[in-house]
TORRO-303733 format. One record per atom (N, C-alpha, C, O): residue in three letters; x, z, y. Coordinates in steps of 0.2 Angstrom, whole numbers, padded with zeros to 4 digits, always signed. Last residue first. Layout:
N
AlaXZY/...
END
This chain:
168
Lys-0106-0066-0006/Lys-0109-0059-0005/Lys-0111-0057-0011/Lys-0114-0051-0012/Ser-0090-0073-0008/Ser-0097-0074-0008/Ser-0100-0067-0008/Ser-0097-0062-0010/Leu-0077-0073-0009/Leu-0079-0072-0003/Leu-0087-0072-0002/Leu-0090-0072+0003/Ser-0068-0066-0023/Ser-0074-0070-0021/Ser-0076-0068-0014/Ser-0076-0063-0012/Trp-0055-0065-0035/Trp-0058-0064-0028/Trp-0063-0069-0026/Trp-0064-0074-0029/Asn-0051-0070-0047/Asn-0054-0063-0047/Asn-0056-0061-0040/Asn-0058-0055-0039/Thr-0044-0082-0046/Thr-0051-0082-0048/Thr-0054-0075-0048/Thr-0061-0075-0048/Ile-0034-0090-0036/Ile-0035-0083-0038/Ile-0043-0082-0040/Ile-0047-0083-0035/Asn-0023-0103-0037/Asn-0031-0101-0038/Asn-0032-0094-0040/Asn-0030-0093-0046/Pro-0010-0103-0025/Pro-0013-0102-0032/Pro-0020-0101-0032/Pro-0023-0098-0027/Ile-0006-0117-0015/Ile-0009-0110-0015/Ile-0012-0109-0022/Ile-0016-0113-0024/Ala+0009-0125-0014/Ala+0002-0125-0017/Ala+0000-0118-0017/Ala+0004-0113-0019/Arg+0018-0128+0000/Arg+0018-0124-0006/Arg+0010-0124-0008/Arg+0006-0123-0004/Arg+0024-0142+0009/Arg+0019-0137+0008/Arg+0019-0134+0001/Arg+0019-0138-0004/Ser+0040-0144+0017/Ser+0035-0146+0012/Ser+0030-0140+0012/Ser+0031-0135+0014/Gly+0050-0140+0026/Gly+0045-0145+0028/Gly+0039-0147+0023/Gly+0034-0150+0025/Ala+0061-0137+0014/Ala+0060-0136+0021/Ala+0055-0142+0023/Ala+0056-0148+0021/Lys+0055-0135-0002/Lys+0059-0138+0002/Lys+0057-0137+0009/Lys+0051-0137+0010/Pro+0050-0119-0010/Pro+0048-0126-0007/Pro+0054-0128-0003/Pro+0057-0124+0001/Ala+0059-0112-0024/Ala+0057-0111-0017/Ala+0055-0118-0014/Ala+0058-0123-0016/Pro+0052-0113-0040/Pro+0058-0114-0035/Pro+0055-0114-0028/Pro+0049-0116-0027/Ala+0043-0100-0047/Ala+0043-0107-0045/Ala+0049-0108-0040/Ala+0050-0103-0037/Leu+0045-0089-0060/Leu+0046-0090-0053/Leu+0046-0097-0052/Leu+0050-0101-0055/Val+0034-0084-0072/Val+0039-0088-0071/Val+0039-0090-0063/Val+0034-0092-0061/Ala+0029-0067-0077/Ala+0028-0073-0073/Ala+0035-0077-0072/Ala+0040-0075-0072/Pro+0027-0062-0094/Pro+0031-0062-0088/Pro+0030-0068-0084/Pro+0030-0074-0086/Ala+0010-0062-0099/Ala+0017-0063-0100/Ala+0021-0063-0094/Ala+0018-0063-0088/Ala-0002-0059-0092/Ala-0001-0055-0098/Ala+0007-0056-0100/Ala+0010-0052-0103/Pro-0002-0056-0074/Pro-0002-0060-0080/Pro+0000-0056-0086/Pro+0004-0051-0086/Ala-0015-0045-0067/Ala-0008-0047-0068/Ala-0007-0051-0074/Ala-0011-0051-0079/Gly-0027-0041-0064/Gly-0026-0048-0063/Gly-0019-0050-0064/Gly-0017-0056-0063/Pro-0022-0025-0061/Pro-0028-0029-0061/Pro-0026-0036-0059/Pro-0023-0038-0054/Gly-0005-0024-0067/Gly-0011-0021-0064/Gly-0017-0026-0065/Gly-0016-0031-0068/Glu+0013-0022-0066/Glu+0006-0025-0069/Glu+0001-0021-0066/Glu+0001-0017-0062/Gly+0024-0016-0062/Gly+0023-0023-0060/Gly+0017-0026-0063/Gly+0015-0032-0063/Asp+0026-0003-0063/Asp+0027-0007-0069/Asp+0026-0015-0068/Asp+0027-0019-0072/Leu+0024+0002-0050/Leu+0030+0004-0054/Leu+0031-0001-0059/Leu+0037-0003-0060/Met+0011-0003-0047/Met+0017-0005-0043/Met+0023-0004-0046/Met+0028-0007-0046/Asp+0004+0004-0056/Asp+0004-0003-0056/Asp+0010-0006-0052/Asp+0013-0010-0055/Ala+0006+0017-0051/Ala+0008+0015-0058/Ala+0008+0008-0059/Ala+0013+0005-0062/Val-0001+0016-0039/Val+0007+0017-0039/Val+0009+0015-0046/Val+0015+0012-0046/Thr-0014+0004-0041/Thr-0011+0011-0041/Thr-0003+0010-0040/Thr+0000+0005-0041/Val-0027-0006-0035/Val-0020-0006-0037/Val-0017+0001-0036/Val-0018+0004-0030/Ser-0040-0004-0030/Ser-0039-0005-0037/Ser-0032-0005-0039/Ser-0030-0005-0045/Glu-0039-0003-0016/Glu-0041+0003-0020/Glu-0040+0002-0028/Glu-0039+0007-0031/Leu-0035-0016-0013/Leu-0030-0011-0012/Leu-0032-0005-0016/Leu-0028-0001-0018/Thr-0048-0022-0017/Thr-0042-0024-0020/Thr-0037-0019-0019/Thr-0033-0017-0024/Arg-0056-0016-0007/Arg-0057-0015-0014/Arg-0051-0017-0018/Arg-0050-0013-0023/Arg-0050-0022+0005/Arg-0050-0015+0004/Arg-0051-0013-0004/Arg-0048-0009-0007/Val-0053-0035+0003/Val-0046-0033+0003/Val-0046-0026+0002/Val-0041-0024-0002/Ile-0067-0034+0003/Ile-0064-0037-0002/Ile-0057-0035-0003/Ile-0054-0033-0008/Arg-0069-0029+0016/Arg-0072-0025+0010/Arg-0068-0028+0004/Arg-0066-0024+0000/Asn-0064-0040+0024/Asn-0061-0033+0024/Asn-0063-0029+0018/Asn-0059-0026+0015/Ile-0073-0050+0021/Ile-0066-0051+0019/Ile-0063-0044+0019/Ile-0059-0042+0014/Arg-0084-0044+0028/Arg-0085-0045+0021/Arg-0078-0046+0018/Arg-0076-0043+0012/Gln-0080-0043+0041/Gln-0082-0037+0037/Gln-0082-0038+0030/Gln-0080-0034+0026/Trp-0078-0057+0044/Trp-0073-0052+0044/Trp-0074-0046+0040/Trp-0070-0043+0036/His-0092-0060+0043/His-0087-0063+0038/His-0081-0059+0038/His-0078-0058+0033/Ser-0097-0053+0054/Ser-0100-0051+0047/Ser-0095-0054+0042/Ser-0094-0051+0037/Arg-0091-0060+0065/Arg-0089-0053+0063/Arg-0091-0051+0056/Arg-0088-0047+0052/Ile-0094-0072+0070/Ile-0090-0072+0064/Ile-0088-0064+0061/Ile-0085-0064+0056/His-0101-0071+0081/His-0105-0074+0075/His-0100-0074+0069/His-0102-0076+0064/Cys-0104-0058+0093/Cys-0099-0062+0088/Cys-0102-0065+0082/Cys-0105-0061+0079/Ala-0111-0050+0101/Ala-0112-0057+0101/Ala-0108-0062+0096/Ala-0108-0068+0096/Gly-0105-0038+0099/Gly-0112-0039+0098/Gly-0114-0046+0098/Gly-0119-0047+0094/Glu-0091-0039+0103/Glu-0093-0038+0096/Glu-0101-0039+0095/Glu-0102-0042+0089/Val-0084-0041+0114/Val-0089-0046+0112/Val-0092-0045+0105/Val-0095-0050+0102/Ser-0076-0030+0115/Ser-0081-0031+0120/Ser-0086-0037+0119/Ser-0091-0037+0122/Cys-0072-0019+0102/Cys-0072-0026+0105/Cys-0077-0027+0110/Cys-0083-0025+0108/Ala-0075-0007+0097/Ala-0069-0007+0101/Ala-0068-0014+0105/Ala-0065-0015+0110/Gly-0085-0005+0089/Gly-0087-0004+0096/Gly-0081-0005+0100/Gly-0081-0004+0106/Pro-0076+0000+0075/Pro-0082-0003+0077/Pro-0083-0001+0085/Pro-0083+0005+0086/Leu-0061-0002+0070/Leu-0064+0002+0075/Leu-0070-0001+0078/Leu-0070-0004+0083/Ala-0059-0012+0059/Ala-0056-0005+0059/Ala-0059+0000+0064/Ala-0060+0006+0062/Thr-0067-0023+0063/Thr-0068-0020+0056/Thr-0065-0013+0055/Thr-0067-0009+0051/Cys-0063-0026+0076/Cys-0070-0023+0075/Cys-0071-0021+0068/Cys-0076-0017+0067/Glu-0049-0029+0074/Glu-0051-0023+0077/Glu-0058-0021+0076/Glu-0059-0015+0076/Thr-0046-0034+0056/Thr-0048-0036+0064/Thr-0050-0029+0067/Thr-0051-0024+0064/Leu-0044-0028+0045/Leu-0040-0034+0046/Leu-0041-0036+0053/Leu-0037-0040+0056/Gly-0042-0010+0043/Gly-0046-0016+0045/Gly-0041-0022+0047/Gly-0036-0021+0050/Phe-0041+0007+0041/Phe-0039+0001+0039/Phe-0044-0004+0041/Phe-0050-0003+0042/Pro-0038+0017+0057/Pro-0042+0016+0050/Pro-0040+0009+0048/Pro-0039+0004+0052/Gln-0022+0021+0063/Gln-0029+0018+0063/Gln-0032+0017+0057/Gln-0028+0016+0052/Glu-0010+0025+0058/Glu-0013+0029+0063/Glu-0020+0027+0064/Glu-0024+0031+0066/Glu-0005+0026+0040/Glu-0007+0022+0046/Glu-0011+0026+0051/Glu-0014+0031+0049/Leu-0004+0035+0029/Leu+0002+0033+0034/Leu+0000+0029+0040/Leu+0004+0029+0045/Ala-0016+0036+0022/Ala-0012+0042+0024/Ala-0006+0041+0029/Ala-0005+0045+0033/Asp-0021+0023+0021/Asp-0024+0028+0024/Asp-0020+0034+0027/Asp-0021+0037+0032/Ile-0010+0018+0012/Ile-0011+0016+0019/Ile-0015+0020+0023/Ile-0013+0021+0029/Ile-0013+0026+0001/Ile-0006+0027+0004/Ile-0007+0024+0011/Ile-0004+0027+0016/Glu-0026+0022-0003/Glu-0025+0029-0001/Glu-0018+0030+0003/Glu-0017+0034+0008/Ala-0023+0009-0006/Ala-0027+0010-0001/Ala-0026+0018+0002/Ala-0026+0019+0008/Val-0015+0011-0018/Val-0012+0008-0012/Val-0016+0009-0006/Val-0014+0011+0000/Ser-0020+0026-0026/Ser-0021+0019-0025/Ser-0017+0017-0018/Ser-0015+0021-0014/Ile-0017+0037-0039/Ile-0015+0036-0032/Ile-0015+0028-0030/Ile-0011+0024-0033/Arg-0018+0038-0052/Arg-0023+0040-0049/Arg-0022+0040-0041/Arg-0026+0043-0037/Asp-0006+0034-0059/Asp-0012+0030-0060/Asp-0018+0032-0056/Asp-0023+0029-0057/Ala+0002+0045-0056/Ala+0003+0039-0052/Ala-0003+0034-0053/Ala-0004+0030-0049/Asp-0006+0061-0054/Asp-0003+0055-0058/Asp-0003+0049-0054/Asp-0008+0048-0050/Arg-0003+0070-0039/Arg-0007+0068-0045/Arg-0004+0062-0049/Arg+0001+0059-0046/Gly+0008+0072-0030/Gly+0002+0076-0030/Gly-0003+0075-0036/Gly-0007+0080-0037/Leu+0025+0070-0036/Leu+0018+0067-0035/Leu+0013+0073-0035/Leu+0013+0077-0038/Arg+0035+0082-0027/Arg+0033+0078-0033/Arg+0027+0075-0031/Arg+0023+0076-0026/Tyr+0049+0088-0017/Tyr+0043+0085-0018/Tyr+0042+0082-0025/Tyr+0046+0080-0028/Gly+0056+0104-0016/Gly+0056+0097-0015/Gly+0049+0095-0015/Gly+0044+0098-0014/Gly+0067+0118-0022/Gly+0061+0115-0019/Gly+0062+0107-0018/Gly+0067+0105-0019/His+0076+0127-0025/His+0075+0122-0030/His+0068+0118-0028/His+0065+0115-0032/Ala+0075+0136-0014/Ala+0082+0133-0016/Ala+0081+0127-0021/Ala+0085+0122-0021/Gly+0060+0132-0006/Gly+0065+0136-0009/Gly+0071+0132-0011/Gly+0071+0126-0010/Arg+0043+0125-0009/Arg+0049+0127-0004/Arg+0054+0131-0009/Arg+0053+0133-0015/Thr+0036+0110-0013/Thr+0038+0116-0016/Thr+0044+0119-0011/Thr+0049+0115-0010/Ser+0023+0098-0011/Ser+0029+0101-0009/Ser+0030+0108-0012/Ser+0025+0112-0012/Ala+0016+0084-0017/Ala+0015+0091-0017/Ala+0022+0094-0015/Ala+0027+0091-0018/Val+0008+0069-0011/Val+0013+0072-0014/Val+0012+0080-0013/Val+0009+0082-0009/Leu-0005+0067-0008/Leu-0002+0062-0012/Leu+0004+0064-0015/Leu+0006+0062-0020/Gly-0012+0075+0002/Gly-0012+0077-0005/Gly-0009+0072-0010/Gly-0010+0073-0016/His-0010+0073+0015/His-0016+0069+0012/His-0016+0071+0004/His-0020+0067+0000/Gln+0001+0079+0018/Gln-0005+0081+0022/Gln-0011+0078+0018/Gln-0016+0081+0019/Ala+0010+0072+0010/Ala+0009+0079+0008/Ala+0002+0081+0012/Ala-0002+0084+0009/Leu+0012+0060+0018/Leu+0009+0060+0011/Leu+0007+0067+0009/Leu+0002+0067+0005/Leu+0018+0066+0029/Leu+0011+0063+0030/Leu+0008+0062+0023/Leu+0002+0063+0022/Lys+0030+0070+0024/Lys+0025+0075+0027/Lys+0018+0072+0028/Lys+0014+0076+0026/Leu+0035+0058+0019/Leu+0034+0064+0014/Leu+0029+0069+0017/Leu+0024+0071+0014/Val+0038+0051+0031/Val+0033+0049+0025/Val+0031+0054+0021/Val+0025+0055+0019/Lys+0047+0060+0037/Lys+0041+0059+0040/Lys+0036+0056+0035/Lys+0030+0058+0035/Ser+0058+0059+0027/Ser+0054+0066+0029/Ser+0048+0065+0032/Ser+0043+0068+0030/Val+0061+0046+0029/Val+0058+0048+0022/Val+0055+0055+0023/Val+0049+0056+0020/Val+0065+0046+0042/Val+0060+0041+0040/Val+0057+0044+0033/Val+0050+0045+0033/Pro+0077+0054+0041/Pro+0071+0056+0045/Pro+0065+0052+0044/Pro+0059+0055+0044/Gln+0085+0048+0031/Gln+0082+0054+0030/Gln+0076+0056+0034/Gln+0071+0058+0032/Gly+0083+0030+0029/Gly+0086+0036+0033/Gly+0082+0042+0031/Gly+0076+0042+0030/Leu+0086+0023+0013/Leu+0082+0024+0019/Leu+0085+0030+0023/Leu+0089+0034+0020/Gly+0091+0021+0000/Gly+0094+0017+0005/Gly+0090+0018+0012/Gly+0091+0013+0016/Leu+0086+0027-0011/Leu+0082+0021-0009/Leu+0085+0018-0003/Leu+0083+0012-0001/Asp+0094+0038-0013/Asp+0092+0034-0019/Asp+0089+0027-0016/Asp+0091+0022-0019/Gly+0094+0044+0000/Gly+0100+0041-0003/Gly+0099+0036-0009/Gly+0102+0031-0009/Ala+0080+0048+0001/Ala+0083+0043+0006/Ala+0090+0040+0003/Ala+0091+0034+0004/Leu+0079+0057-0010/Leu+0075+0050-0010/Leu+0078+0045-0005/Leu+0079+0039-0006/Glu+0088+0067-0006/Glu+0089+0063-0012/Glu+0086+0056-0012/Glu+0088+0051-0014/Ala+0082+0071+0006/Ala+0089+0068+0006/Ala+0090+0064+0000/Ala+0093+0059+0000/Ala+0070+0076+0001/Ala+0070+0070+0006/Ala+0077+0067+0006/Ala+0077+0061+0006/Ser+0071+0079-0016/Ser+0072+0081-0009/Ser+0071+0075-0005/Ser+0072+0070-0008/Cys+0060+0080-0030/Cys+0065+0076-0026/Cys+0065+0079-0019/Cys+0060+0082-0017/Val+0058+0085-0047/Val+0057+0087-0040/Val+0062+0084-0035/Val+0068+0085-0036/His+0052+0076-0061/His+0058+0078-0056/His+0055+0080-0049/His+0051+0076-0047/Thr+0042+0071-0068/Thr+0043+0078-0068/Thr+0049+0081-0064/Thr+0050+0087-0063/Pro+0042+0057-0065/Pro+0037+0061-0063/Pro+0038+0068-0064/Pro+0034+0072-0060/Arg+0051+0045-0061/Arg+0053+0052-0064/Arg+0048+0057-0062/Arg+0049+0061-0058/Ser+0043+0035-0056/Ser+0048+0033-0061/Ser+0051+0039-0064/Ser+0054+0039-0070/Ala+0037+0041-0045/Ala+0033+0040-0051/Ala+0038+0038-0057/Ala+0036+0039-0063/Met+0047+0040-0035/Met+0045+0047-0038/Met+0041+0046-0045/Met+0042+0050-0049/His+0046+0027-0033/His+0052+0030-0035/His+0051+0037-0039/His+0054+0038-0044/Thr+0033+0026-0028/Thr+0035+0022-0035/Thr+0041+0025-0038/Thr+0042+0026-0044/Leu+0034+0033-0016/Leu+0030+0035-0022/Leu+0032+0032-0028/Leu+0031+0035-0034/Val+0044+0025-0009/Val+0045+0032-0011/Val+0041+0035-0017/Val+0043+0038-0021/Leu+0037+0013-0008/Leu+0043+0013-0011/Leu+0045+0021-0013/Leu+0047+0022-0019/Ile+0026+0017-0001/Ile+0025+0014-0008/Ile+0031+0015-0012/Ile+0031+0016-0017/Gly+0032+0021+0011/Gly+0028+0026+0007/Gly+0027+0023+0000/Gly+0028+0028-0005/Tyr+0038+0009+0015/Tyr+0042+0014+0013/Tyr+0038+0020+0009/Tyr+0041+0022+0004/Asp+0026+0002+0018/Asp+0030-0001+0013/Asp+0035+0005+0011/Asp+0036+0005+0005/Val+0021+0010+0028/Val+0017+0010+0022/Val+0022+0007+0016/Val+0022+0009+0011/Ile+0031+0008+0038/Ile+0030+0015+0035/Ile+0026+0015+0029/Ile+0027+0019+0024/Lys+0030-0005+0040/Lys+0036-0003+0037/Lys+0035+0004+0034/Lys+0037+0005+0029/Ser+0013-0012+0037/Ser+0019-0009+0041/Ser+0025-0006+0037/Ser+0024-0005+0031/Ile+0009-0027+0029/Ile+0009-0020+0030/Ile+0014-0018+0034/Ile+0019-0021+0035/Arg+0002-0042+0036/Arg+0007-0038+0033/Arg+0006-0031+0034/Arg+0003-0029+0039/Leu-0004-0058+0039/Leu-0006-0051+0037/Leu+0000-0048+0034/Leu+0003-0051+0029/Met-0001-0069+0052/Met+0001-0067+0045/Met-0001-0060+0045/Met+0000-0056+0049/
END
């Protein structure tokens, strides 16, 4: 299963919350309280985001954090890059070339690289503003209708996603 780390999830949560009040300067304690997260975690996230220019900090009695730029100019890919310790990659060889002992003879590596590029481009196309309002590239024009959860043991149909392609 592919999934993002908790720190990336928290980073997106913090940034979307900040984007909902773009002129407000937030403290780490305020964000932690609003979001139900621990202050040490929020402080760590904010520090890493600030190092990458995604948030700006102000010192002093009325200091805190605000977005480093408009929410529609901060991509999910940038958040991942700021918060993850390793470069983005779905497999070890796409994240860290040369790390795999069978990389030279691997017959599927080029396919993983292609998939990795597709996922990366998609993450680059989704912004904090998209996450805030639930819309973005490929979002439905009308509100989505939630399908009932599948019964235990049944298989759920995979939606046809037409804007993705694994072709070169």
